[in-house]
C-alpha positions as CSV (number, residue, x, y, z in Angstrom):
1,M,1.6,-9.6,25.0
2,N,1.9,-6.1,23.5
3,I,3.1,-7.5,20.2
4,K,0.2,-9.9,20.1
5,N,-2.2,-7.1,20.8
6,T,-0.7,-5.0,18.1
7,I,-0.9,-7.8,15.5
8,A,-4.5,-8.6,16.5
9,K,-5.4,-4.9,16.2
10,H,-4.0,-4.4,12.7
11,A,-4.3,-7.8,11.0
12,N,-8.1,-8.1,10.5
13,V,-9.7,-10.4,8.0
14,Y,-10.0,-7.9,5.2
15,R,-6.3,-6.9,5.4
16,I,-5.3,-10.6,5.4
17,I,-7.5,-11.3,2.3
18,V,-5.8,-8.4,0.5
19,A,-2.4,-9.6,1.5
20,I,-3.2,-13.1,0.2
21,G,-4.5,-11.6,-3.0
22,F,-1.3,-9.6,-3.5
23,I,0.8,-12.7,-2.8
24,I,-1.2,-14.7,-5.4
25,T,-0.8,-11.8,-7.9
26,T,3.0,-11.8,-7.3
27,A,3.2,-15.5,-7.8
28,L,1.1,-15.3,-11.0
29,V,3.5,-12.6,-12.3
30,L,6.7,-14.4,-11.4
31,A,5.5,-17.8,-12.5
32,F,5.7,-16.8,-16.2
33,P,8.5,-15.2,-18.2
34,V,8.3,-11.6,-19.2
35,K,6.3,-11.0,-22.4
36,M,8.1,-9.1,-25.1
37,I,5.4,-8.4,-27.7
38,G,5.6,-5.5,-30.2
39,A,8.3,-2.8,-30.4
40,S,7.8,-1.0,-27.1
41,P,9.1,-3.6,-24.7
42,W,12.3,-3.9,-26.6
43,A,12.8,-0.1,-26.5
44,Y,12.3,-0.1,-22.7
45,Y,14.5,-3.2,-22.4
46,Y,17.5,-1.6,-24.0
47,G,16.6,1.8,-22.6
48,V,16.9,0.5,-19.1
49,Q,20.2,-1.2,-19.9
50,N,21.7,1.9,-21.5
51,F,20.5,4.2,-18.7
52,A,21.8,1.9,-16.1
53,D,25.2,2.1,-17.9
54,G,25.0,5.9,-17.8
55,K,24.2,6.1,-21.6
56,L,21.3,8.5,-22.2
57,V,22.4,8.8,-25.8
58,I,24.0,5.9,-27.8
59,D,26.2,5.8,-30.9
60,D,25.7,4.1,-34.2
61,E,27.8,1.1,-33.3
62,L,25.9,0.3,-30.0
63,H,22.6,1.0,-31.7
64,T,23.3,-1.4,-34.5
65,T,24.5,-4.0,-32.0
66,Q,21.3,-3.8,-30.0
67,V,19.2,-3.9,-33.2
68,N,20.8,-7.1,-34.2
69,D,20.7,-8.5,-30.7
70,A,16.9,-7.9,-30.6
71,R,16.5,-9.4,-34.0
72,Q,18.3,-12.6,-32.9
73,Q,15.9,-12.9,-30.0
74,G,12.9,-12.6,-32.3
75,G,12.3,-9.0,-31.3
76,M,12.7,-5.5,-32.8
77,L,14.3,-2.3,-31.7
78,Q,12.6,0.5,-33.5
79,Q,12.0,3.1,-31.0
80,Y,15.5,4.4,-30.5
81,M,15.4,7.5,-32.8
82,E,18.3,9.2,-34.7
83,I,18.6,12.7,-33.2
84,G,21.9,13.7,-34.8
85,D,25.1,12.5,-36.4
86,N,26.1,9.2,-34.6
87,Q,23.5,9.9,-31.9
88,W,20.4,7.8,-31.0
89,A,18.0,8.5,-28.1
90,L,15.0,6.7,-26.6
91,E,11.7,7.7,-28.1
92,K,9.8,7.0,-24.8
93,A,9.1,9.2,-21.8
94,P,12.0,8.7,-19.4
95,G,10.1,8.4,-16.1
96,Y,9.7,4.6,-15.9
97,V,13.1,4.0,-17.2
98,F,14.7,6.1,-14.5
99,Y,12.5,4.3,-11.9
100,L,13.5,0.8,-13.1
101,V,17.3,1.5,-13.3
102,P,17.9,0.8,-9.5
103,F,16.1,-2.5,-9.9
104,Q,18.3,-3.2,-12.9
105,W,21.4,-2.5,-10.9
106,L,20.2,-4.9,-8.2
107,G,19.5,-7.6,-10.9
108,I,15.8,-7.7,-10.0
109,P,14.0,-5.6,-12.7
110,R,10.8,-7.7,-12.4
111,W,10.3,-6.5,-8.9
112,G,9.9,-2.9,-10.1
113,N,6.3,-3.5,-11.1
114,I,5.6,-5.5,-8.0
115,V,6.8,-2.7,-5.7
116,L,4.6,-0.3,-7.7
117,A,1.6,-2.6,-7.3
118,L,2.2,-2.9,-3.6
119,G,2.2,0.9,-3.2
120,M,-0.9,1.3,-5.3
121,I,-2.8,-1.3,-3.2
122,I,-1.8,0.3,0.1
123,V,-3.0,3.7,-1.0
124,T,-6.2,2.3,-2.5
125,Y,-6.9,0.4,0.8
126,I,-6.3,3.4,3.0
127,L,-8.4,5.7,0.8
128,L,-11.4,3.4,0.5
129,K,-11.3,2.7,4.2
130,R,-11.5,6.4,4.8
131,I,-14.4,6.8,2.3
132,R,-16.5,4.0,3.7
133,D,-15.0,0.9,5.5
134,E,-12.5,-1.9,5.3
135,R,-14.8,-4.2,3.5
136,T,-15.0,-1.6,0.7
137,A,-11.2,-1.2,0.8
138,C,-10.8,-5.0,0.5
139,I,-13.1,-5.2,-2.5
140,G,-11.5,-2.2,-4.3
141,S,-8.0,-3.5,-3.8
142,L,-8.8,-7.0,-5.1
143,L,-10.7,-5.5,-8.1
144,I,-7.7,-3.4,-9.1
145,L,-5.2,-6.3,-8.7
146,F,-7.2,-8.9,-10.6
147,T,-8.5,-6.7,-13.5
148,P,-7.1,-8.7,-16.5
149,I,-5.2,-5.8,-18.0
150,T,-3.6,-5.0,-14.7
151,L,-2.2,-8.5,-14.3
152,M,-1.0,-8.5,-17.9
153,M,0.8,-5.2,-17.5
154,L,2.4,-6.4,-14.2
155,N,4.0,-9.2,-16.3
156,L,5.3,-6.7,-18.9
157,T,8.4,-5.5,-16.9
158,Y,9.7,-3.5,-19.9
159,M,6.6,-1.4,-20.4
160,D,5.5,1.8,-18.7
161,T,1.8,0.9,-18.6
162,L,1.5,-0.4,-15.0
163,A,3.7,2.5,-13.8
164,S,1.5,5.0,-15.5
165,L,-1.4,3.7,-13.4
166,A,0.5,3.1,-10.1
167,F,2.1,6.5,-9.8
168,L,-1.2,8.1,-10.6
169,V,-3.1,6.0,-8.1
170,M,-0.6,6.6,-5.3
171,G,-0.4,10.4,-6.0
172,G,-4.1,10.9,-6.7
173,G,-5.2,8.6,-3.8
174,L,-2.9,10.5,-1.3
175,Y,-4.3,13.8,-2.6
176,I,-7.9,12.8,-2.1
177,Y,-7.1,11.4,1.3
178,H,-5.5,14.7,2.3
179,H,-8.5,16.6,1.0
180,L,-10.9,14.5,3.1
181,E,-8.7,14.7,6.2
182,R,-7.5,18.2,5.7
183,G,-9.1,19.6,8.8
184,K,-7.7,16.8,11.0
185,L,-4.1,16.6,9.7
186,R,-1.3,18.5,11.5
187,P,0.4,21.1,9.3
188,V,3.7,19.1,8.9
189,S,2.0,15.8,8.1
190,G,-0.5,17.5,5.8
191,N,2.2,19.3,3.8
192,V,4.3,16.2,3.5
193,L,1.3,14.3,2.2
194,L,0.6,17.1,-0.4
195,F,4.2,17.1,-1.5
196,A,4.2,13.3,-1.9
197,A,0.9,13.4,-3.7
198,F,1.9,15.9,-6.4
199,L,5.4,14.4,-6.7
200,L,3.8,11.1,-7.7
201,I,1.2,12.7,-9.9
202,A,3.9,14.7,-11.7
203,W,6.1,11.7,-12.0
204,S,3.2,9.8,-13.6
205,V,3.3,12.5,-16.3
206,V,7.0,12.0,-16.8
207,T,6.3,8.3,-17.1
208,R,3.4,8.8,-19.6
209,Y,2.8,12.2,-21.1
210,T,-0.9,11.7,-21.6
211,N,-1.4,11.5,-17.8
212,F,-1.2,15.3,-18.0
213,T,-4.9,15.4,-18.5
214,V,-5.5,13.8,-15.1
215,A,-2.8,15.8,-13.5
216,A,-4.5,18.9,-14.7
217,V,-7.7,17.8,-13.0
218,F,-5.9,17.6,-9.6
219,A,-4.2,20.9,-10.2
220,L,-7.5,22.6,-11.0
221,H,-9.1,21.1,-7.9
222,F,-6.3,22.3,-5.7
223,I,-6.4,25.8,-7.1
224,I,-10.2,26.1,-6.9
225,T,-10.5,24.7,-3.3
226,R,-7.7,27.0,-2.1
227,L,-9.3,30.1,-3.7
228,V,-12.6,29.2,-2.1
229,S,-11.1,28.8,1.3
230,Y,-8.7,31.7,1.0
231,R,-10.7,33.9,3.4
232,K,-11.6,31.1,5.7
233,T,-8.2,29.6,6.3
234,V,-5.0,31.0,7.9
235,K,-2.9,32.3,5.0
236,K,0.2,30.7,6.4
237,N,-1.3,27.3,5.8
238,L,-2.2,28.2,2.3
239,C,1.3,29.4,1.6
240,L,2.8,26.2,3.0
241,E,0.5,24.1,1.0
242,T,1.3,26.0,-2.2
243,V,5.0,25.6,-1.5
244,S,4.5,21.8,-0.9
245,V,2.6,21.4,-4.2
246,T,5.0,23.5,-6.1
247,L,8.0,21.5,-4.9
248,G,6.1,18.2,-5.6
249,I,5.5,19.3,-9.2
250,G,8.8,21.1,-9.6
251,L,11.2,18.2,-8.9
252,P,9.8,15.8,-11.6
253,L,9.5,18.8,-14.0
254,A,13.2,19.7,-13.4
255,V,14.3,16.1,-14.0
256,F,12.2,16.0,-17.2
257,L,13.6,19.4,-18.6
258,L,17.2,18.5,-17.6
259,Y,16.9,15.2,-19.4
260,N,15.6,16.8,-22.5
261,Y,18.3,19.4,-22.4
262,V,21.1,16.8,-22.0
263,V,19.7,14.4,-24.6
264,F,18.1,16.6,-27.2
265,G,19.8,19.9,-26.6
266,S,16.7,21.7,-25.6
267,P,14.5,21.4,-22.5
268,L,11.4,21.7,-24.7
269,D,12.4,18.9,-27.1
270,Y,11.5,15.3,-26.4
271,G,11.7,11.8,-27.9
272,Y,8.3,11.6,-29.5
273,H,9.1,14.6,-31.6
274,Y,11.3,12.3,-33.6
275,S,8.8,9.5,-33.7
276,T,7.7,7.9,-37.0
277,M,4.7,6.2,-35.3
278,P,1.0,7.1,-35.6
279,I,0.8,8.7,-32.2
280,E,-1.3,11.8,-33.0
281,F,-4.8,12.5,-31.6
282,A,-7.9,13.6,-33.4
283,F,-7.6,17.2,-32.4
284,Q,-4.2,17.4,-34.1
285,Y,-5.9,16.7,-37.4
286,L,-8.5,19.5,-37.2
287,G,-9.3,20.9,-40.6
288,Q,-8.0,17.8,-42.5
289,I,-10.1,15.4,-44.6
290,D,-9.4,11.9,-46.0
291,K,-9.6,10.7,-49.6
292,N,-13.4,10.2,-49.3
293,G,-13.9,13.8,-48.2
294,Q,-14.6,12.8,-44.6
295,S,-13.3,14.7,-41.6
296,V,-10.1,12.9,-40.3
297,P,-10.8,13.7,-36.6
298,I,-14.4,12.3,-36.9
299,Q,-13.1,9.2,-38.6
300,I,-10.6,8.5,-35.9
301,I,-13.2,8.9,-33.2
302,A,-15.7,6.8,-35.1
303,D,-13.2,4.0,-35.7
304,N,-12.2,4.0,-32.0
305,L,-15.9,3.8,-31.0
306,K,-16.3,0.8,-33.2
307,S,-13.2,-0.9,-31.9
308,A,-13.5,0.0,-28.2
309,P,-16.3,-2.1,-26.7
310,Q,-14.9,-5.6,-27.1
311,P,-11.3,-5.0,-26.0
312,L,-12.3,-2.7,-23.2
313,L,-14.8,-5.2,-21.8
314,W,-12.1,-8.0,-22.0
315,G,-9.5,-5.7,-20.4
316,F,-11.8,-3.9,-17.9
317,P,-14.8,-6.1,-16.9
318,L,-15.4,-3.7,-14.1
319,L,-16.9,-1.3,-16.6
320,I,-20.0,-3.4,-16.5
321,I,-20.6,-2.3,-12.9
322,G,-18.6,0.9,-13.0
323,I,-20.5,2.8,-15.7
324,P,-24.0,2.2,-14.2
325,G,-22.4,2.8,-10.8
326,I,-21.4,6.3,-11.7
327,C,-25.0,6.9,-12.8
328,I,-26.3,5.6,-9.5
329,V,-24.0,7.9,-7.6
330,L,-25.0,10.9,-9.7
331,Y,-28.7,10.0,-9.1
332,Q,-28.2,10.0,-5.4
333,K,-26.4,13.3,-5.5
334,F,-29.1,15.0,-7.5
335,R,-31.8,13.4,-5.4
336,H,-30.3,15.0,-2.3
337,L,-30.1,18.4,-4.1
338,R,-33.8,18.2,-5.0
339,H,-35.1,16.8,-1.7
340,K,-33.5,18.0,1.5
341,N,-35.1,15.4,3.7
342,V,-34.1,12.2,2.0
343,P,-34.4,9.2,4.3
344,S,-31.2,7.5,5.2
345,G,-30.6,4.1,3.7
346,T,-28.1,1.8,2.1
347,W,-27.8,3.8,-1.2
348,S,-28.5,7.3,0.0
349,S,-25.3,7.4,2.0
350,L,-23.4,7.5,-1.3
351,N,-24.2,11.2,-1.2
352,T,-21.9,11.8,1.9
353,E,-19.3,9.2,1.0
354,L,-18.3,11.0,-2.2
355,P,-18.5,14.8,-1.8
356,W,-19.3,16.6,-5.1
357,D,-15.8,17.8,-5.6
358,I,-14.2,14.4,-5.2
359,L,-16.9,12.8,-7.4
360,L,-16.1,15.4,-10.1
361,V,-12.4,14.7,-9.7
362,L,-13.0,11.0,-10.3
363,I,-15.2,11.6,-13.3
364,G,-12.6,14.0,-14.7
365,W,-9.9,11.3,-14.1
366,F,-12.0,8.8,-16.1
367,I,-12.8,11.2,-18.9
368,G,-9.1,12.4,-19.0
369,V,-8.1,8.9,-20.0
370,F,-10.9,7.1,-21.7
371,C,-12.2,10.0,-23.8
372,L,-8.7,11.1,-24.7
373,Y,-7.7,7.7,-26.1
374,L,-11.0,7.4,-28.0
375,T,-9.3,10.2,-30.1
376,Y,-6.0,8.3,-30.6
377,E,-5.1,7.4,-34.1
378,F,-3.1,4.3,-33.3
379,T,-6.0,2.6,-31.6
380,A,-8.3,3.6,-34.4
381,E,-6.5,1.0,-36.6
382,Y,-7.1,-1.8,-34.0
383,L,-9.6,-3.9,-36.0
384,G,-7.7,-3.5,-39.3
385,N,-4.5,-4.8,-37.7
386,G,-6.3,-7.8,-36.1
387,S,-4.5,-7.2,-32.8
388,S,-5.3,-8.8,-29.4
389,F,-7.4,-6.8,-27.0
390,V,-4.3,-6.2,-24.9
391,R,-2.8,-3.9,-27.5
392,F,-5.9,-1.7,-27.4
393,A,-6.9,-1.8,-23.7
394,R,-3.5,-1.1,-22.3
395,F,-3.7,2.5,-23.2
396,Y,-6.7,2.9,-20.9
397,L,-5.2,1.4,-17.8
398,P,-4.5,4.8,-16.1
399,G,-8.2,5.3,-16.0
400,L,-8.9,2.2,-13.9
401,F,-8.9,3.7,-10.5
402,P,-12.1,5.8,-10.6
403,V,-13.9,2.7,-12.0
404,A,-12.6,0.5,-9.2
405,V,-13.6,3.0,-6.5
406,I,-17.2,3.2,-7.8
407,C,-17.4,-0.6,-8.2
408,A,-16.2,-1.1,-4.6
409,L,-18.7,1.4,-3.3
410,I,-21.5,-0.3,-5.2
411,M,-20.5,-3.9,-4.4
412,A,-20.0,-3.2,-0.7
413,R,-23.7,-2.4,-0.5
414,L,-24.8,-5.7,-2.0
415,P,-25.8,-8.6,0.2
416,F,-23.0,-10.9,1.3
417,K,-24.4,-13.8,-0.8
418,L,-24.2,-11.5,-3.9
419,Y,-21.0,-9.5,-3.6
420,I,-18.8,-12.5,-2.6
421,P,-19.7,-14.6,-5.7
422,I,-19.1,-11.5,-7.9
423,L,-15.8,-10.9,-6.3
424,I,-14.7,-14.5,-6.6
425,I,-15.7,-14.6,-10.3
426,A,-13.8,-11.4,-10.9
427,V,-10.6,-12.8,-9.3
428,I,-10.9,-16.2,-11.0
429,A,-11.8,-14.7,-14.4
430,G,-8.9,-12.2,-14.3
431,S,-6.5,-14.9,-13.4
432,I,-7.6,-17.2,-16.2
433,I,-7.5,-14.4,-18.8
434,Y,-4.1,-13.5,-17.7
435,T,-2.8,-17.0,-17.6
436,Q,-4.1,-17.7,-21.1
437,Y,-2.4,-14.5,-22.4
438,V,1.0,-15.1,-20.9
439,S,1.1,-18.9,-21.6
440,G,-0.3,-18.7,-25.1
441,S,1.8,-18.5,-28.2
442,S,2.6,-15.0,-29.5
443,S,4.6,-13.3,-32.1
444,N,7.1,-10.7,-31.1
445,S,6.2,-8.8,-34.3
446,S,2.6,-8.4,-33.4
447,G,3.2,-4.7,-32.9
448,G,3.7,-4.2,-36.6
449,S,5.4,-5.4,-39.8
450,R,8.3,-3.0,-40.2
451,S,11.7,-4.6,-40.2
452,P,13.7,-4.4,-37.0
453,G,15.9,-1.4,-36.4
454,G,13.8,0.7,-38.8
455,T,15.9,3.8,-39.1
456,H,19.5,2.5,-38.4
457,N,20.5,3.2,-42.0
458,N,20.6,6.9,-41.2
459,Q,17.6,7.6,-43.4
460,K,14.3,8.6,-41.8
461,P,11.3,6.8,-43.2
462,S,8.8,8.7,-45.3
463,R,6.5,10.6,-43.0
464,S,3.2,10.6,-44.8
465,S,-0.2,9.3,-44.0
466,P,-2.6,7.4,-46.4
467,R,-5.5,8.7,-44.3
468,I,-5.0,12.3,-45.3
469,V,-5.2,13.8,-48.8
470,T,-5.7,17.5,-48.1
471,T,-4.7,19.8,-45.2
472,D,-5.4,23.3,-43.9
473,N,-2.2,24.6,-45.5
474,S,-0.1,23.1,-42.6
475,G,1.2,20.2,-44.6
476,L,0.8,16.4,-44.1
477,V,1.0,15.1,-40.6
478,P,3.8,12.5,-40.4
479,Q,2.6,8.9,-40.0
480,S,3.6,5.3,-40.2
481,T,2.2,2.1,-38.8
482,L,3.5,0.2,-35.8
483,D,3.4,0.2,-32.1
484,G,1.8,3.1,-30.1
485,Q,3.2,5.1,-27.2
């Protein structure tokens, strides 16, 4: 009887729906073979194999063998970079590779992303339940799972994209939950939660370096809130919290620096330093102009703004609700600032559900991803390369969570007859777009046109950019065309 009561207490309809949604997602992912499109998946594929064998650096013979092996399978290994005589190292950030190695040892690498998705959905559900209710948690969890680009990246086992979102969602979600429950949590559980939150946030940066912008938002929030409460809180608690956060950040940082030292000979060196890909951002071109006398940074941003709408809407249909939703939340917040006696209602409660500081964290999270990648040179070439929307939209996936939270809070306020059809359409549309993507014909060379194994002849390619003709006395920024980060 006690077991039945426990099951009845925890297995409500919303949790069952999310569980079914996760099972469907897992089935959709495992029903199709792993996609290996472009150069990046092959780099991760061989990177995981080599790391699993204890080879952080490989020699010429193994590199040539893997280049030829990839070519025979219709792929390309171009993102193992020559770092010295008879030494080749992975260009990519090591975080996801290290994470996937245990699954490789067990012979189940495809379950790596599925485990990440499960953790991401659990944290999303818990947080949204705390912010509003379980219906909102159910809506938000399903929206994240069935966003087209999420499903596609779940399929791409040998890509860091899903992991760059999942680690950030788990860490960021736990941190926000801790902040909202800070006054109720016991010191031990609260500090363990803080440690886990920043450990996951920091590991997301070791997985994808550009997540640093979002990590900085959380670090800034932690510093400001602790300074504000310094005189109101027992200093011992503040010290313990600071230690927990420092340890959470320090462990991934130590792994990252040690990896760089072992592989590249310096803790401050890293794989992308040797890259021949167009992975710069607009701010790195400050003071440079193109052959037409136009500012290179402005041109990159302008090209991205022209390219962005279609692929982002295909990859993130939630933006249709999310962007206006942020405006609605801000309207309610400013409305309560101007009028103290605002009558309670369906929409006015947005003011209390999202405190100002948490709302600003979510907005900073969104800006830290979407605005950053609008300055990315690789995606600025999107239309010229005629690529699918996936190649463009995947870079923006770490910014999905704030959009999903806002969408869930908005949709939960709609009448049952309205939000249910919207949710069903979102799930079906996401599944169809994903199915068409993974079952359709594709070229493994869609990431670019350079020959497989680009630099295995011990000569680095020319590192010059056709976009730039003059500089601010700093020299040309090295460029080439192919797959992005």
